[in-house]
N, C-alpha and C positions, 0 to 999 in steps of 0.2 A: 746626533747621527754621525757627524763628521768625526767626533772623538772616538766613537765605536769603530769606525773604519780605520782610523789611525792606529788604534790598539790592535786590530786584527792584522794590519800590514806590519806593524812592529813585531808582533808575535811570529809571523811568517818569516820575517827577516832574521830574527834571533834563531829560530829553528834551522834555517838554512845555514847559518854560521856554525851552529852546534854540529850539524852533519859534516861540515867542512873541517872540523877539528878544534873549534873554539871551546874552551872550558869557561862557562860563565861564572862570575863571582858568586859567593854564597849570598843567600837572600839578605843577610844583615849588611852586606857590602854593596848592595845594588844602588849605585849612584849613577845618574845619567852620564856624566862626563867619563866615568870609569868604563862604562859599557861601550861608549863610543870609541874610547882609546883602544879597548880590547878588540873590538870589531876591526878597527883600522890596522891592527897589528897582525891579523890573520893573513897568511900567505895564500894566494888564490890556488896554487897547485901544491899545497902542502902534502907531503908524502904520508899517506895513511896506509899502514901495512895491511896487506891482504890477509884475510882469514885463511886457514889451511884449506877449507873446502872451496873457497873462491880461487885459490891458487891452483888446486887440483883441476877444477873445472876449466880454468884458462889454459892449463897445461894440455888437457885433452882437446880443447878447441884449437890449440896451436898445432896439434897433430891432424887436424882436419875432421874431427868427429862432429857429428850433428848434436843438437841438444838431447835428442832421444838416446843416441849412442852414449853420450856422456852420462846421462842418467843411469843407463844400464850398467856401464862400467863402474860407476860410483855406488851402485846399489840403492839409488834413491829414486823418487818420482820425477816425472818430467817437469812439473812446476817448481820443484826444489832446485833442480839443475838450472832451469831458466832464471830463477831468483838469484842463485849464486853468481851466474854470469852477469846479470843486471847489476848486482851490488859491486862486483869487480869493476865493471865499466864506470859506475858512478864514482867509486873511490879513486879510480885512476883519471877521471875526467875525460873518458874516451867517448867518441861518437858511435862506435860500433865494436863488435867483438874483435875483428882483426886489428883495429886501432888499439884496443885494450891489450892485446897480445904484444904488439909492438912497444907500447909504453911500458908494459911489465918487463919486457926484455931490456929495454933501455934503462929502467930504474933499478934493475937487479932483482926484481920480484920473481922472475922466471930466469933460470939459468940453463943453458944448453951445455950438456957435458961433451967432452972431446970424443967419448965413445959413440955418442949419438951422431956426431958429425961424420965419423968414419963409416957408419952403417949406411 
């Protein structure tokens, strides 16, 4: 039973690192020490580029639009807009949408044009 729990925990750990940007070795190269070295080399805040839809959703959120308004502007459903914002938050390591907007601005994922500042 303990071995099964260890395998489940190990699998969850590996999936978490894959979501964080780790590329696991090919199955023929799966050696325990290599996997541990690869996991140790993953940067906790590794910059994962946002998908265009995630960037658009964050851009609209930065302008103060609600999720429903964002969905309407993007021409998608409410759940899809909510999902894009959630994925953007997860990729940026943000606690909430305003935090994601701030991190995206800081990381250069969102850029405010000089024309927008003048308006």
